[in-house]
C-alpha positions as CSV (number, residue, x, y, z in Angstrom):
1,X,-133.6,-30.4,-52.0
2,X,-131.3,-29.1,-49.3
3,X,-131.2,-25.7,-47.6
4,X,-128.9,-24.2,-50.2
5,X,-131.2,-25.3,-53.0
6,X,-134.1,-23.7,-51.2
7,X,-132.1,-20.4,-51.0
8,X,-131.4,-20.5,-54.7
9,X,-135.0,-21.3,-55.6
10,X,-136.4,-18.5,-53.5
11,X,-133.8,-16.0,-54.6
12,X,-133.1,-15.0,-51.0
13,X,-129.8,-15.9,-49.4
14,X,-129.9,-17.6,-46.0
15,X,-127.8,-16.1,-43.1
16,X,-125.7,-19.2,-43.1
17,X,-124.4,-21.7,-45.6
18,X,-124.3,-25.5,-45.3
19,X,-121.2,-27.6,-46.3
20,X,-121.6,-29.4,-49.6
21,X,-123.0,-32.9,-49.8
22,X,-119.6,-34.5,-50.3
23,X,-118.8,-33.4,-46.8
24,X,-121.6,-35.5,-45.5
25,X,-120.6,-38.4,-47.8
26,X,-117.2,-38.3,-46.2
27,X,-118.7,-38.7,-42.8
28,X,-118.3,-35.1,-41.7
29,X,-121.1,-33.4,-39.8
30,X,-123.0,-30.6,-41.5
31,X,-122.0,-27.2,-40.1
32,X,-123.9,-24.0,-40.0
33,X,-121.6,-21.0,-40.3
34,X,-122.9,-17.4,-39.9
35,X,-121.7,-15.4,-42.8
36,X,-121.7,-12.0,-41.0
37,X,-119.4,-13.4,-38.3
38,X,-117.0,-14.7,-40.9
39,X,-117.0,-11.4,-42.7
40,X,-116.3,-9.6,-39.5
41,X,-113.4,-11.9,-38.7
42,X,-111.9,-11.5,-42.1
43,X,-112.2,-7.7,-41.9
44,X,-110.7,-7.6,-38.4
45,X,-107.8,-9.9,-39.4
46,X,-107.1,-7.5,-42.3
47,X,-106.4,-4.6,-40.0
48,X,-102.6,-4.1,-39.6
49,X,-101.2,-4.2,-36.2
50,X,-99.8,-0.7,-36.7
51,X,-103.4,0.6,-36.8
52,X,-104.4,-1.3,-33.6
53,X,-101.8,0.5,-31.5
54,X,-103.4,3.9,-31.8
55,X,-106.7,2.3,-30.8
56,X,-105.1,0.9,-27.7
57,X,-103.6,4.3,-26.8
58,X,-107.0,6.0,-27.2
59,X,-108.5,3.3,-24.9
60,X,-105.8,4.0,-22.3
61,X,-106.4,7.7,-22.5
62,X,-110.2,7.3,-22.2
63,X,-109.8,4.9,-19.2
64,X,-107.4,7.3,-17.5
65,X,-109.9,10.1,-17.8
66,X,-112.7,8.0,-16.2
67,X,-110.3,6.9,-13.5
68,X,-109.3,10.5,-12.8
69,X,-112.9,11.7,-12.6
70,X,-114.0,8.9,-10.3
71,X,-111.0,8.6,-8.0
72,X,-109.2,11.9,-8.1
73,X,-111.8,14.6,-8.8
74,X,-114.8,13.1,-7.1
75,X,-112.6,11.9,-4.2
76,X,-111.4,15.5,-3.7
77,X,-115.0,16.8,-3.8
78,X,-116.1,14.2,-1.2
79,X,-113.2,15.1,1.1
80,X,-113.8,18.9,0.6
81,X,-117.6,18.4,1.4
82,X,-116.8,16.5,4.5
83,X,-114.5,19.3,5.8
84,X,-116.9,22.2,5.0
85,X,-120.2,20.4,5.7
86,X,-121.4,21.0,2.2
87,X,-124.6,19.0,1.2
88,X,-124.4,16.3,-1.4
89,X,-127.5,14.6,-2.6
90,X,-128.0,12.8,-6.0
91,X,-126.3,15.8,-7.8
92,X,-128.1,14.7,-11.0
93,X,-128.9,17.5,-13.4
94,X,-131.7,15.4,-14.6
95,X,-133.4,15.3,-11.2
96,X,-134.9,18.9,-11.2
97,X,-136.4,18.3,-14.7
98,X,-137.7,14.9,-13.8
99,X,-139.2,16.0,-10.5
100,X,-140.8,19.1,-12.2
101,X,-142.2,16.9,-14.9
102,X,-143.7,14.5,-12.3
103,X,-145.2,17.2,-10.2
104,X,-146.7,19.0,-13.3
105,X,-148.1,15.9,-15.1
106,X,-149.2,13.9,-12.1
107,X,-150.1,16.5,-9.5
108,X,-150.7,19.6,-11.7
109,X,-148.2,21.7,-9.7
110,X,-146.2,24.5,-11.1
111,X,-142.6,23.2,-11.6
112,X,-141.2,26.8,-11.3
113,X,-142.9,27.4,-7.9
114,X,-140.8,27.9,-4.7
115,X,-142.4,24.8,-3.1
116,X,-141.3,22.5,-6.0
117,X,-137.9,24.2,-6.0
118,X,-137.5,23.3,-2.3
119,X,-138.4,19.7,-3.0
120,X,-135.9,19.6,-5.8
121,X,-133.2,20.9,-3.5
122,X,-133.9,18.1,-1.0
123,X,-133.2,15.5,-3.6
124,X,-130.5,17.3,-5.5
125,X,-128.4,18.6,-2.6
126,X,-129.7,16.2,0.2
127,X,-131.5,19.0,2.0
128,X,-133.1,22.4,1.4
129,X,-130.5,25.2,1.0
130,X,-130.3,27.6,3.9
131,X,-129.5,31.3,3.1
132,X,-128.2,31.7,6.6
133,X,-125.3,29.2,5.9
134,X,-122.6,31.1,3.9
135,X,-121.0,27.8,2.8
136,X,-124.2,26.4,1.2
137,X,-124.1,26.1,-2.6
138,X,-125.5,29.1,-4.5
139,X,-127.1,27.0,-7.2
140,X,-130.8,26.7,-6.2
141,X,-131.3,23.8,-8.6
142,X,-134.6,25.3,-10.0
143,X,-136.6,24.1,-13.0
144,X,-135.0,26.5,-15.5
145,X,-136.1,24.7,-18.7
146,X,-139.0,25.2,-21.1
147,X,-142.1,23.3,-20.0
148,X,-142.1,21.1,-23.1
149,X,-139.1,19.2,-21.7
150,X,-141.6,17.3,-19.6
151,X,-142.9,15.6,-22.7
152,X,-139.5,13.9,-23.2
153,X,-139.5,12.8,-19.6
154,X,-143.1,11.8,-19.3
155,X,-142.5,8.0,-19.8
156,X,-140.2,8.0,-16.7
157,X,-142.2,9.9,-14.1
158,X,-143.9,6.9,-12.6
159,X,-140.6,5.1,-12.0
160,X,-138.3,5.5,-9.0
161,X,-135.6,8.1,-9.7
162,X,-132.8,5.6,-8.9
163,X,-133.9,3.5,-11.9
164,X,-134.4,6.6,-14.1
165,X,-130.9,7.9,-13.1
166,X,-129.1,4.6,-13.9
167,X,-131.0,4.1,-17.2
168,X,-130.4,7.7,-18.3
169,X,-126.7,7.5,-17.6
170,X,-126.4,4.4,-19.9
171,X,-128.6,6.1,-22.5
172,X,-126.3,9.1,-22.5
173,X,-123.2,6.9,-22.8
174,X,-124.7,5.1,-25.9
175,X,-126.0,8.4,-27.4
176,X,-122.6,10.1,-26.9
177,X,-120.9,7.2,-28.7
178,X,-123.5,7.4,-31.5
179,X,-122.9,11.1,-32.1
180,X,-119.5,10.4,-33.6
181,X,-120.9,8.3,-36.6
182,X,-123.8,10.8,-36.8
183,X,-121.4,13.7,-37.2
184,X,-119.3,11.7,-39.7
185,X,-122.5,11.2,-41.7
186,X,-123.3,14.9,-41.5
187,X,-119.8,15.7,-42.7
188,X,-120.0,13.1,-45.5
189,X,-116.8,11.6,-44.2
190,X,-116.1,7.8,-44.1
191,X,-112.8,7.3,-42.3
192,X,-111.3,3.8,-41.7
193,X,-112.8,1.6,-39.0
194,X,-109.8,2.2,-36.7
195,X,-110.1,6.0,-37.1
196,X,-113.8,5.8,-36.2
197,X,-113.0,3.7,-33.2
198,X,-110.3,6.1,-32.0
199,X,-112.7,9.1,-32.4
200,X,-115.4,7.3,-30.4
201,X,-113.0,6.3,-27.6
202,X,-111.6,9.8,-27.3
203,X,-115.1,11.3,-27.3
204,X,-116.4,9.0,-24.6
205,X,-113.1,9.5,-22.7
206,X,-113.1,13.3,-22.9
207,X,-113.7,15.2,-19.6
208,X,-116.6,17.0,-21.2
209,X,-118.4,13.8,-22.0
210,X,-117.5,12.1,-18.7
211,X,-118.8,15.1,-16.7
212,X,-122.0,15.2,-18.7
213,X,-122.6,11.4,-18.3
214,X,-121.8,11.5,-14.6
215,X,-124.3,14.3,-13.8
216,X,-126.8,13.1,-16.4
217,X,-126.8,16.5,-18.3
218,X,-129.5,17.1,-20.8
219,X,-126.9,19.0,-22.9
220,X,-125.6,15.6,-24.1
221,X,-129.1,14.8,-25.3
222,X,-129.3,18.1,-27.1
223,X,-125.9,17.3,-28.7
224,X,-127.3,14.0,-29.9
225,X,-130.4,15.6,-31.3
226,X,-128.4,18.3,-33.1
227,X,-126.1,15.6,-34.6
228,X,-129.0,13.6,-35.7
229,X,-130.6,16.6,-37.3
230,X,-127.5,17.5,-39.3
231,X,-127.0,13.8,-40.3
232,X,-130.6,13.8,-41.6
233,X,-129.9,17.0,-43.5
234,X,-127.0,15.3,-45.2
235,X,-129.3,12.6,-46.3
236,X,-131.8,15.2,-47.5
237,X,-134.5,14.2,-44.9
238,X,-135.3,17.8,-44.3
239,X,-138.6,17.6,-42.5
240,X,-137.4,15.0,-39.9
241,X,-134.2,17.1,-39.5
242,X,-136.4,20.1,-38.6
243,X,-138.4,17.9,-36.2
244,X,-135.3,16.8,-34.3
245,X,-134.0,20.4,-34.1
246,X,-137.3,21.5,-32.6
247,X,-136.9,19.0,-29.7
248,X,-133.3,20.2,-29.2
249,X,-134.7,23.6,-28.2
250,X,-135.2,22.2,-24.6
251,X,-131.9,24.1,-24.2
252,X,-132.6,27.1,-26.4
253,X,-129.3,28.9,-25.7
254,X,-127.4,26.1,-27.3
255,X,-129.6,25.8,-30.4
256,X,-130.7,29.3,-31.3
257,X,-127.5,30.4,-33.2
258,X,-127.6,27.2,-35.2
259,X,-131.3,27.5,-35.8
260,X,-130.8,31.1,-37.1
261,X,-128.2,29.9,-39.5
262,X,-130.2,27.0,-40.8
263,X,-133.3,29.1,-41.3
264,X,-131.3,31.6,-43.2
265,X,-129.9,28.8,-45.3
266,X,-133.3,27.3,-45.9
267,X,-135.0,30.6,-46.9
268,X,-132.1,31.3,-49.3
269,X,-133.3,28.4,-51.5
270,X,-136.9,28.0,-50.4
271,X,-138.0,25.7,-53.2
272,X,-135.4,23.1,-52.4
273,X,-135.2,23.5,-48.6
274,X,-138.7,24.5,-47.4
275,X,-139.4,21.1,-45.9
276,X,-136.8,21.8,-43.2
277,X,-138.7,24.9,-42.2
278,X,-142.1,23.2,-42.2
279,X,-140.7,20.3,-40.1
280,X,-139.3,22.6,-37.5
281,X,-142.2,25.1,-37.4
282,X,-144.9,22.4,-37.2
283,X,-143.1,20.5,-34.4
284,X,-142.4,23.7,-32.5
285,X,-146.0,24.8,-32.7
286,X,-147.2,21.5,-31.3
287,X,-144.7,21.7,-28.5
288,X,-145.6,25.2,-27.5
289,X,-149.3,24.6,-27.7
290,X,-149.1,21.4,-25.6
291,X,-146.9,23.3,-23.1
292,X,-149.5,26.1,-22.9
293,X,-152.2,23.5,-22.3
294,X,-150.5,21.8,-19.4
295,X,-149.3,25.0,-17.8
296,X,-151.0,28.2,-19.1
297,X,-148.7,31.2,-19.1
298,X,-145.6,29.1,-18.6
299,X,-143.4,31.2,-20.8
300,X,-143.4,34.1,-18.3
301,X,-142.6,31.7,-15.5
302,X,-139.8,30.3,-17.6
303,X,-138.4,33.8,-18.2
304,X,-138.4,34.5,-14.4
305,X,-136.7,31.2,-13.8
306,X,-133.9,32.1,-16.3
307,X,-133.4,35.5,-14.7
308,X,-133.2,33.9,-11.2
309,X,-130.8,31.2,-12.6
310,X,-128.4,33.8,-13.9
311,X,-128.4,35.6,-10.5
312,X,-127.7,32.6,-8.3
313,X,-125.2,31.2,-10.8
314,X,-123.1,34.5,-10.4
315,X,-124.3,35.8,-13.8
316,X,-123.7,32.5,-15.6
317,X,-120.6,33.9,-17.3
318,X,-119.5,32.7,-20.7
319,X,-116.2,31.1,-21.6
320,X,-114.9,34.5,-22.8
321,X,-116.1,36.2,-19.6
322,X,-114.4,33.6,-17.5
323,X,-111.1,33.7,-19.5
324,X,-110.6,37.4,-20.0
325,X,-113.2,39.0,-17.6
326,X,-116.7,40.3,-18.7
327,X,-115.3,43.8,-19.5
328,X,-113.3,42.3,-22.4
329,X,-115.3,39.1,-23.0
330,X,-118.6,40.7,-23.8
331,X,-117.3,43.1,-26.5
332,X,-115.3,40.2,-28.0
333,X,-118.5,38.1,-28.0
334,X,-120.4,40.8,-29.9
335,X,-117.6,41.0,-32.4
336,X,-117.6,37.2,-32.8
337,X,-121.3,37.2,-33.5
338,X,-121.0,40.0,-36.1
339,X,-118.2,38.2,-37.9
340,X,-120.3,35.0,-37.7
341,X,-123.3,36.8,-39.1
342,X,-121.3,38.1,-42.1
343,X,-120.0,34.5,-42.8
344,X,-123.5,33.1,-42.5
345,X,-124.8,35.6,-45.1
346,X,-121.8,34.9,-47.4
347,X,-122.3,31.1,-47.4
348,X,-126.1,31.0,-47.1
349,X,-126.5,29.3,-50.5
350,X,-123.9,26.6,-49.8
351,X,-125.1,23.1,-50.8
352,X,-125.5,20.5,-48.1
353,X,-122.6,18.4,-49.6
354,X,-120.2,21.3,-49.7
355,X,-117.3,21.8,-47.3
356,X,-118.5,25.4,-46.9
357,X,-121.8,24.2,-45.4
358,X,-119.9,21.8,-43.1
359,X,-117.5,24.6,-42.0
360,X,-120.4,26.9,-41.3
361,X,-122.4,24.7,-39.0
362,X,-119.3,23.6,-37.2
363,X,-118.2,27.2,-36.7
364,X,-121.7,28.3,-35.5
365,X,-121.7,25.6,-32.9
366,X,-118.1,26.4,-31.8
367,X,-118.9,30.1,-31.4
368,X,-122.1,29.2,-29.5
369,X,-120.0,27.3,-26.9
370,X,-117.7,30.3,-26.6
371,X,-120.5,32.9,-26.1
372,X,-123.3,31.0,-24.4
373,X,-123.8,32.3,-20.8
374,X,-122.6,29.1,-19.1
375,X,-119.0,28.0,-19.2
376,X,-119.8,24.4,-18.3
377,X,-117.4,21.8,-19.9
378,X,-120.3,19.5,-20.9
379,X,-121.5,22.1,-23.4
380,X,-118.3,21.5,-25.4
381,X,-119.8,18.3,-26.9
382,X,-121.0,20.7,-29.6
383,X,-117.4,21.2,-30.6
384,X,-117.2,17.7,-31.9
385,X,-118.1,18.5,-35.6
386,X,-115.4,21.2,-35.6
387,X,-112.9,18.8,-34.1
388,X,-113.7,16.2,-36.7
389,X,-113.3,18.7,-39.5
390,X,-109.9,19.7,-38.1
391,X,-108.8,16.1,-37.8
392,X,-109.9,15.5,-41.4
393,X,-108.0,18.5,-42.8
394,X,-105.0,18.4,-40.4
395,X,-102.5,17.3,-43.1
396,X,-103.4,20.1,-45.4
397,X,-103.3,22.8,-42.7
398,X,-99.9,21.4,-41.5
399,X,-98.4,22.0,-44.9
400,X,-99.7,25.5,-45.2
401,X,-97.0,27.4,-43.5
402,X,-94.6,27.5,-40.5
403,X,-96.9,29.8,-38.6
404,X,-99.8,27.5,-39.2
405,X,-97.8,24.5,-37.9
406,X,-96.9,26.5,-34.7
407,X,-100.7,27.3,-34.2
408,X,-101.5,23.6,-34.7
409,X,-98.9,22.5,-32.2
410,X,-100.1,25.0,-29.5
411,X,-103.8,24.2,-30.2
412,X,-103.1,20.5,-30.2
413,X,-101.4,20.7,-26.8
414,X,-104.3,22.7,-25.3
415,X,-106.8,20.1,-26.6
416,X,-104.9,17.0,-25.5
417,X,-103.7,18.4,-22.2
418,X,-106.6,17.0,-20.1
419,X,-105.9,13.5,-21.3
420,X,-102.2,13.8,-20.7
421,X,-102.6,15.2,-17.2
422,X,-105.3,12.6,-16.3
423,X,-103.0,9.8,-17.5
424,X,-100.2,11.2,-15.3
425,X,-102.4,11.4,-12.2
426,X,-103.7,7.9,-12.9
427,X,-100.2,6.5,-12.9
428,X,-99.3,8.6,-9.8
429,X,-102.3,7.2,-8.0
430,X,-100.5,3.8,-7.7
431,X,-97.3,5.2,-6.3
432,X,-98.3,8.3,-4.2
433,X,-100.7,8.8,-1.3
434,X,-104.3,9.3,-2.5
435,X,-104.5,12.7,-0.7
436,X,-101.4,14.0,-2.6
437,X,-102.9,13.0,-6.0
438,X,-106.3,14.5,-5.1
439,X,-104.6,17.8,-4.2
440,X,-103.7,18.0,-7.9
441,X,-107.3,17.5,-9.1
442,X,-107.3,20.8,-11.0
443,X,-104.3,20.1,-13.2
444,X,-106.2,18.3,-16.1
445,X,-108.7,21.2,-16.2
446,X,-106.2,23.9,-16.8
447,X,-106.9,24.1,-20.5
448,X,-110.6,23.2,-20.5
449,X,-111.9,26.7,-21.0
450,X,-109.3,27.4,-23.6
451,X,-110.5,24.6,-25.9
452,X,-113.6,26.3,-27.4
453,X,-111.7,29.5,-28.5
454,X,-108.9,27.2,-29.8
455,X,-111.4,25.3,-32.0
456,X,-112.9,28.6,-33.3
457,X,-109.4,29.9,-34.2
458,X,-108.5,26.8,-36.1
459,X,-111.9,26.7,-38.0
460,X,-111.4,30.4,-39.0
461,X,-107.9,29.5,-40.2
462,X,-109.5,26.7,-42.2
463,X,-111.8,29.1,-43.9
464,X,-108.7,30.6,-45.6
465,X,-107.9,27.2,-47.2
466,X,-111.5,26.4,-48.2
467,X,-112.8,29.9,-49.2
468,X,-113.2,28.7,-52.8
469,X,-115.7,26.1,-51.7
470,X,-118.4,28.6,-50.9
471,X,-120.9,27.7,-53.5
472,X,-119.4,24.5,-54.9
473,X,-121.8,21.6,-55.4
474,X,-121.1,17.9,-54.8
475,X,-118.9,17.6,-57.9
476,X,-117.2,21.0,-57.5
477,X,-113.9,21.8,-55.9
478,X,-115.5,22.4,-52.5
479,X,-117.4,19.2,-52.2
480,X,-114.6,17.6,-50.1
481,X,-112.2,19.0,-47.6
482,X,-108.5,18.9,-48.6
483,X,-106.9,15.8,-47.2
484,X,-110.1,13.7,-47.2
């Protein structure tokens, strides 16, 4: 009895197959071939060359963005810091949280205290900030997070930060790539392999993701947790989805609007969706109780830290405040929240599989990025589900009207401008002096703040096309987006 006979007898296929006996009788050696490898080769060889070209273009765009950030943008920052004597330490957004977690869990010190803040500044900026120096950064780099973030960082607090920093950077790179298939699962969309590859490359090569990875921003971790939570919802693992969303509240300003919508959605069909609420509430209760145990009264210290953060970050203005001034931005933000609330109430009963549910959580996240009091580009990773929805329904929207086509062209240029400009600067780097190219460092960022409102406008436009999908189930007319 040979290996193939054993496989047949056991009823379990082996991961390889052996050439038949006549191959041995003819003097040929027995060869072991791994079936998964052969299947992958056959699948790859079946991909037309016309589909490979867009992947190569996406790879070049992503590579250009990383080159721009490393050589042009960071090069300009280094030169500017040398001229003005600005301090530059590790500049890791993880460091204040990591040091605060270490001091709290190992030495029982208050991470919000001025002494710990000063130690954070020494590592983050390279020295403690001096109020007497007008050119010193305004960002005090304090521990402005809920205390329960320390539980996520606890496994790393005994390691040197250099190791933690490198490991976390790679972790964010892998997690950011993984958010694409997670969001695709949440949207119930299975595009071709080449489309998925292009989406992953463009995501990893976006300025928003590159910035977040470079500075080790916990916002990317929150984006991954939110994507995982919605993907689990799509698979009807409601309790675990609630658990992940509770951990995502380490940055509450990014999660609270989505949480409000999902709780409304869950209470609207309590019998079917109550496990999501129980998963979230139980996990949140454990986190809050544990945080109170390690630092009694922490919530008031956290409130003071947030107030101080808004002061030394010049009010931490939102995207709308930055684009059209606070006098116009804040009323518009209130209007956006009111409209969003009406839509949330209108679609609160939407089934998980419906396009209405997909549109709602994508729109809630997009509006969050627009109104959250911090216009940092790395927060825009939460725009990814909205972007994927628009890619999925682009053909249908394009055929709607001439006005819609004009909107799509303008919005498309705004979204793709950073890649186009970064590619141009990358090419210019090899033909022009480095200083001349670095002086144009701001060009790829011209449209960065316009991207979140652009996505919101397109998603609202999509509601007109998909308004009949409000309460449709998986077999109804709203179960799939047009063009999918």
